[in-house]
C-alpha distance (Angstrom), angle and dihedral (degrees) to the residues before:
residue distance angle dihedral
X1 . . .
X2 3.82 . .
X3 3.79 111.9 .
X4 3.78 91.4 10.4
X5 3.78 126.7 134.0
X6 3.80 89.7 -102.7
X7 3.79 91.1 61.5
X8 3.80 90.1 53.5
X9 3.83 96.1 55.9
X10 3.79 91.7 -102.2
X11 3.76 131.6 111.7
X12 3.76 134.2 -143.3
X13 3.80 87.3 -96.8
X14 3.84 85.8 70.3
X15 3.83 93.5 58.9
X16 3.80 112.2 120.4
X17 3.80 101.2 175.8
X18 3.81 142.0 4.3
X19 3.79 127.4 -152.1
X20 3.80 117.6 -165.3
X21 3.80 119.4 -160.7
X22 3.81 108.8 -163.1
X23 3.81 127.3 -173.0
X24 3.81 116.1 -127.2
X25 3.80 93.5 -2.2
X26 3.79 119.3 -166.5
X27 3.81 124.3 -179.2
X28 3.80 89.7 -127.5
X29 3.83 87.9 67.9
X30 3.83 93.3 62.8
X31 3.83 98.9 99.8
X32 3.81 93.8 49.1
X33 3.80 91.5 43.2
X34 3.80 93.6 51.5
X35 3.81 91.1 46.8
X36 3.81 88.3 55.4
X37 3.81 92.5 46.2
X38 3.80 91.2 50.6
X39 3.81 91.1 49.7
X40 3.81 93.4 49.6
X41 3.82 91.7 44.5
X42 3.80 88.6 57.7
X43 3.82 91.6 47.7
X44 3.81 95.0 51.7
X45 3.79 97.7 37.0
X46 3.80 99.4 -110.8
X47 3.80 104.2 164.0
X48 3.78 120.6 -119.4
X49 2.88 132.7 -95.1
X50 3.78 87.4 50.3
X51 3.80 120.0 -132.9
X52 3.81 120.8 -99.3
X53 3.79 112.4 -64.8
X54 3.78 141.7 -168.6
X55 3.78 126.1 -151.8
X56 3.79 116.0 -154.3
X57 3.79 122.3 -174.0
X58 3.81 114.1 -139.6
X59 3.79 136.3 -178.4
X60 3.81 94.8 -129.5
X61 3.80 143.0 -16.5
X62 3.80 134.2 -139.7
X63 3.81 97.5 -66.2
X64 3.80 136.1 22.9
X65 3.79 111.8 -92.7
X66 3.81 95.4 24.3
X67 3.80 105.2 123.4
X68 3.82 104.1 172.4
X69 3.79 133.6 34.1
X70 3.80 122.2 -175.9
X71 3.78 123.6 -154.9
X72 3.79 114.0 -161.9
X73 3.80 126.7 -160.2
X74 3.81 112.9 -163.1
X75 3.77 136.7 168.4
X76 3.78 116.7 -150.7
X77 3.78 117.6 -160.9
């Protein structure tokens, strides 16, 4: 995971905040989105409850076909 918290000698326990950028976001997608987030959190070892998060709807991201981008703020001791 280039640029991830693991590369920076931190772990997901050090995550303070998440920002999700989602293409073509609609509020009706919230349940499915959160189910996916919960599943991925379990896969990567992000502790529950998850840290505070923002969800920002966007028109597009950095490449065609990319639907979600996650920005992570962490503080390693």
